[in-house]
C-alpha positions in Angstrom: 22.7 17.3 -15.1 22.2 19.2 -11.9 19.0 19.7 -9.9 18.1 22.0 -7.1 16.9 20.3 -3.9 13.4 21.9 -4.5 13.3 20.2 -8.0 14.4 16.9 -6.6 11.7 17.1 -3.9 9.0 17.8 -6.5 10.1 15.0 -8.7 9.9 12.6 -5.8 6.6 13.8 -4.6 5.0 13.6 -8.0 6.5 10.1 -8.6 4.8 8.9 -5.5 1.4 10.3 -6.6 1.2 13.5 -4.4 -0.1 16.7 -5.8 -3.1 15.2 -7.5 -6.6 16.3 -6.6 -8.3 13.9 -4.2 -11.5 12.4 -5.3 -14.6 12.6 -3.2 -14.6 8.8 -2.8 -11.8 6.9 -4.7 -13.0 4.2 -7.1 -11.5 0.7 -7.4 -9.6 1.9 -10.5 -8.0 4.7 -8.6 -7.0 2.5 -5.8 -5.3 0.1 -8.2 -3.5 2.9 -10.0 -2.2 4.2 -6.7 -0.8 0.8 -5.8 0.6 0.5 -9.2 2.3 3.8 -8.9 4.1 3.0 -5.4 4.7 -0.6 -6.5 4.0 -2.3 -3.1 2.5 -1.7 0.3 4.4 -2.6 3.4 2.5 -4.7 5.9 2.9 -4.2 9.7 1.0 -5.6 12.6 0.6 -2.3 14.6 -3.0 -1.3 14.7 -3.0 1.8 17.0 -4.4 3.9 14.2 -5.0 1.7 11.1 -2.8 -1.1 9.7 0.1 0.2 7.7 -1.0 -1.1 4.2 -4.2 1.0 4.3 -2.6 4.3 5.1 -0.5 5.2 2.0 -3.6 5.0 -0.1 -5.5 7.3 2.2 -2.5 9.8 2.1 -2.8 9.9 -1.7 -6.5 9.4 -2.3 -8.3 10.5 0.8 -11.5 8.7 1.5 -11.7 5.1 0.0 -13.4 1.9 0.8 -10.7 -0.3 2.5 -12.6 -3.5 1.4 -11.4 -2.7 -2.1 -7.9 -3.4 -1.0 -8.9 -6.4 1.2 -10.6 -8.2 -1.8 -7.7 -7.6 -4.0 -5.3 -8.8 -1.4 -7.1 -11.7 0.3 -10.3 -12.3 -1.6 -11.4 -15.3 -3.6 -9.1 -16.1 -6.6 -11.0 -14.2 -9.3 -10.7 -11.0 -7.2 -7.1 -11.4 -6.4 -4.7 -8.7 -7.7 -2.0 -8.8 -5.0 0.1 -11.4 -3.1 2.2 -11.2 0.0 5.9 -11.7 0.0 9.1 -10.3 1.5 10.0 -7.2 -0.7 10.4 -4.1 1.4 9.8 -6.1 4.6 6.5 -8.0 4.4 4.5 -6.5 1.6 1.6 -6.7 -0.7 2.6 -6.7 -4.4 0.9 -6.9 -7.7 0.5 -10.5 -8.9 2.5 -9.8 -12.1 5.6 -9.3 -10.0 5.5 -12.8 -8.6 8.1 -14.1 -11.2 10.4 -11.3 -10.3 10.8 -12.5 -6.8 11.2 -16.2 -7.5 15.0 -15.9 -7.4 14.6 -14.8 -3.9 12.3 -17.7 -3.0 14.9 -20.1 -4.6 17.7 -18.7 -2.4 15.5 -19.0 0.6 14.7 -22.6 -0.3 18.5 -23.3 -0.4 18.9 -21.7 3.0 21.0 -18.8 1.7 18.8 -16.0 3.0 16.5 -15.3 5.9 16.9 -15.2 9.7 19.4 -17.8 10.9 16.6 -19.7 12.7 14.8 -20.0 9.4 17.6 -21.1 7.4 18.0 -24.4 9.5 14.6 -25.5 8.0 16.3 -25.8 4.6 18.9 -28.2 6.1 18.8 -30.0 9.4 15.0 -29.2 10.2 13.7 -29.8 6.5 11.7 -32.9 7.5 9.8 -30.9 10.0 9.1 -28.3 7.4 8.0 -30.9 4.9 5.6 -32.4 7.6 4.0 -29.0 8.0 3.7 -28.6 4.2 2.1 -32.0 4.0 -0.5 -31.1 6.6 -1.5 -28.0 4.7 -1.7 -29.9 1.5 -4.0 -32.4 3.1 -6.1 -30.2 5.4 -6.2 -26.9 3.5 -5.5 -23.3 4.7 -4.2 -23.2 8.2 -2.7 -20.7 10.8 0.2 -21.4 13.0 -2.2 -21.7 15.9 -4.1 -24.6 14.1 -1.0 -26.8 14.8 -0.4 -28.4 18.2 2.0 -26.1 20.0 2.0 -23.9 16.9 1.0 -20.6 18.4 3.8 -18.2 19.5 3.8 -16.3 22.7 4.7 -12.8 21.3 7.0 -11.4 18.7 9.1 -13.2 16.0 11.8 -13.9 18.6 9.4 -16.1 20.4 8.1 -18.0 17.4 7.3 -21.7 17.9 9.0 -24.4 15.8 6.0 -24.7 13.7 5.9 -20.9 13.0 9.5 -20.9 12.0 8.8 -23.9 9.6 5.8 -22.0 8.1 7.8 -18.8 7.7 10.6 -20.7 6.0 8.1 -22.3 3.6 6.5 -18.9 3.0 9.9 -17.3 2.3 10.8 -20.1 -0.1 7.5 -19.8 -2.0 6.2 -23.2 -1.0 3.2 -21.7 0.6 1.5 -18.2 0.5 -1.1 -16.2 2.3 -4.6 -17.4 1.6 -6.2 -14.7 3.8 -5.8 -13.1 7.2 -7.9 -14.0 10.2 -8.8 -12.7 13.6 -6.2 -10.4 14.9 -4.6 -10.4 11.4 -3.1 -13.8 11.7 -1.7 -15.2 8.4 -3.6 -18.1 6.9 -1.2 -20.3 4.9 -2.0 -22.4 1.8 -0.5 -23.8 -1.3 0.2 -21.2 -4.1 -1.6 -23.3 -6.5 -4.8 -23.0 -4.5 -4.5 -19.2 -3.9 -2.8 -17.6 -6.9 -4.3 -17.5 -10.4 -2.9 -20.3 -12.6 -1.9 -17.7 -15.3 0.5 -16.2 -12.8 2.1 -19.4 -11.7 2.5 -20.3 -15.4 4.4 -17.1 -16.2 8.0 -17.9 -17.1 10.6 -17.3 -14.4 13.3 -14.8 -15.5 16.9 -15.2 -14.7 17.9 -13.6 -11.5 19.8 -10.8 -13.2 16.8 -9.8 -15.4 14.4 -9.9 -12.4 16.7 -7.7 -10.4 16.9 -5.3 -13.2 13.1 -5.1 -13.4 12.8 -4.6 -9.6 15.4 -1.8 -9.8 13.5 -0.2 -12.6 10.3 -0.3 -10.5 12.2 1.3 -7.6 13.4 4.1 -9.8 10.0 4.7 -11.4 8.3 4.8 -7.9 11.0 7.1 -6.4 11.5 9.4 -9.5 15.0 10.4 -8.3 17.1 8.3 -5.9 20.6 7.3 -5.0 21.9 3.7 -5.6 21.2 3.0 -1.9 17.6 4.3 -2.2 17.1 2.1 -5.3 18.3 -0.9 -3.5 16.3 -0.3 -0.3 12.9 -0.2 -2.1 12.9 -4.0 -2.6 15.7 -4.7 -0.1 18.3 -5.7 -2.6 21.9 -6.1 -1.8 24.6 -4.3 -3.8 25.6 -7.4 -5.7 21.9 -7.9 -6.6 21.2 -4.2 -7.7 24.4 -2.4 -8.8 24.6 -4.5 -12.1 21.0 -3.5 -12.8 21.7 0.2 -12.2 24.6 0.0 -14.6 22.5 -1.7 -17.3 19.6 0.7 -16.9 22.0 3.6 -17.1 23.4 2.2 -20.4 20.1 1.9 -22.1 18.9 5.3 -20.9 16.3 4.3 -18.4 18.3 6.0 -15.7 20.3 9.2 -16.0 23.0 10.3 -13.6 22.3 13.6 -11.8 23.7 15.8 -9.1 21.3 17.1 -6.5 22.1 20.2 -4.5 23.4 19.2 -1.0 23.6 15.5 -1.8 27.0 13.9 -1.4 26.0 10.8 -3.3 25.3 10.7 -7.1 21.5 10.3 -7.9 19.7 8.6 -10.7 16.7 10.1 -12.4 14.1 7.8 -14.1 13.6 8.7 -17.8 9.9 9.0 -17.2 10.1 10.9 -13.9 7.4 13.7 -13.7 8.9 17.1 -14.4 9.6 19.2 -11.3 6.5 21.3 -11.2 5.2 22.7 -8.0 3.2 20.2 -5.8 0.3 21.2 -3.6 -1.8 19.5 -1.1 -1.7 17.9 2.3 -1.3 14.5 3.7 -0.6 12.6 6.9 2.1 10.0 6.2 2.3 6.6 7.9 5.7 5.6 9.4 5.9 2.9 6.7 4.9 5.2 3.7 7.2 4.6 0.7 7.9 8.3 0.5 9.5 8.3 4.0 10.4 4.7 4.9 14.1 5.2 3.9 15.0 7.7 6.7 18.2 8.9 5.2 16.4 9.9 2.0 13.7 11.6 4.0 16.4 13.7 5.7 18.1 14.5 2.4 14.9 15.5 0.6 13.1 17.3 3.4 15.7 18.2 6.1 13.4 16.1 8.4 14.9 13.7 10.8 12.4 11.0 11.5 12.5 7.9 13.7 9.6 5.6 14.9 9.5 5.3 18.6 7.3 2.3 19.2 10.1 0.3 20.8 11.4 3.3 22.8 10.4 3.2 26.5 7.7 5.8 27.0 9.7 8.2 29.2 12.4 8.3 26.6 10.2 9.1 23.5 10.7 12.5 21.9 7.5 12.9 19.8 5.2 9.9 20.8 4.3 6.2 20.1 2.8 6.3 16.6 3.9 9.6 15.0 2.8 10.6 11.5 4.6 13.4 9.6 2.4 16.0 8.1 3.2 16.9 4.5 2.0 20.3 3.5 2.6 21.1 -0.1 6.3 20.4 -0.5 7.5 20.2 3.1 7.2 18.1 6.1 5.9 20.7 8.6 4.7 18.8 11.7 4.5 15.5 13.6 1.4 14.1 15.0 1.1 11.3 17.6 -2.2 9.5 16.6 -4.4 6.8 18.0 -7.8 5.7 16.9 -9.9 5.3 20.2 -12.5 3.0 18.6 -14.4 2.4 21.8 -15.0 6.2 22.3 -15.3 6.8 18.6 -12.5 9.5 18.6 -9.3 10.2 16.8 -6.7 11.2 19.4 -4.0 13.6 18.4 -2.0 13.1 21.6 0.7 15.6 20.6 1.3 17.9 17.7 4.8 19.2 17.2 5.2 22.0 14.6 8.5 22.1 12.7 10.6 25.3 12.4 9.7 27.3 9.4 6.2 25.8 9.1 3.7 28.1 7.5 1.0 30.1 9.3 -1.8 27.9 8.0 -0.2 24.6 9.2 -2.7 24.0 12.0 -5.8 24.8 10.2 -4.9 22.6 7.2 -3.7 19.9 9.6 -7.2 19.9 11.3 -8.8 19.4 7.9 -6.7 16.3 7.4 -7.4 15.0 10.9 -11.2 15.5 10.3 -10.8 13.7 7.0 -9.0 10.7 8.6 -11.5 10.5 11.4 -14.4 10.2 8.9 -12.4 7.6 6.9 -11.9 5.5 10.0 -15.5 5.8 11.1 -14.7 8.0 14.1 -17.0 10.8 15.1 -14.7 13.2 16.8 -11.1 14.5 16.9 -9.5 15.3 20.2 -6.3 17.3 20.1 -3.9 17.2 23.1 -0.8 19.3 23.4 0.6 21.5 20.6 4.3 22.1 20.7 5.5 25.1 18.8 9.1 25.3 17.3 11.6 26.9 19.7 
């Protein structure tokens, strides 16, 4: 089967939940359905606009109550629907996916995966890790800062020894996130005190079966994807995903297709939405599942996108926290955004219009900026420079 690039783009957009009419105010059921469609939400500590896990839902639903997601992610046990773990980086995932990642927890427990500094807590520093675990078991939920000399100075590369032990315990599934506190600090506790007993009692599938299920989820969320795209969604290695792709192709879940302009073979999920025209507008977070794999973003949209948070200010091309603007079926602008909470304003420092953007790009972008400001509780939108394509 061969598909045009436009057809592939429409399949990808529809699979991610774009093109649907936005509700006036999204319900809890609509929030849950949107999370189920994308499969996971990436967590990131940057809060210059809004934390990363909130933004993909806003892009697809518009105005919604963020406390719906907070209760489902970090509320009391009867309200829990999601858990934190390393999937596509640090992520929120549906509780039902917990068994599918236990093989990764087991590998971390054996010191086979993870940062080098963490792996040592499976071997020569295991006693220190066990002492940290015993403290949590005895005292209840704790942050790294609750331990003597536990707080880190800044960044993961300056983690304290306690923080390293906690993160190895988290990676290996011995502890999980009970809630978030203060400046979004992770509060750790034992899984049996956080997760529903029914989830912990679910049988653990063999690694190959779990990996197959994760690849199927990737394919469903992406609609159409290369093998590398499918692996990237849950950060699987070739030896963890390629056997799953082959099995899913044999049983008809995936069909091999060629996409116009793509050098790699693509895979189409058997239930991917048909390639009908997609309308609507959305501002996309840097960690949105539609665009987090930058190579796929370039293949689908002809849009080269890089986040410039760690680029020195004089060397940035587009800005510190830049959101691509999706208009119908194209990425037509880049907006460097900041929520000035003290002044109650949404700041669009810089808007760069892409070549070929339609005439109504700026008016429709202004509608989305106003919508975002209302959602964030900001009373005004201030637009700085506007850069037209050369």
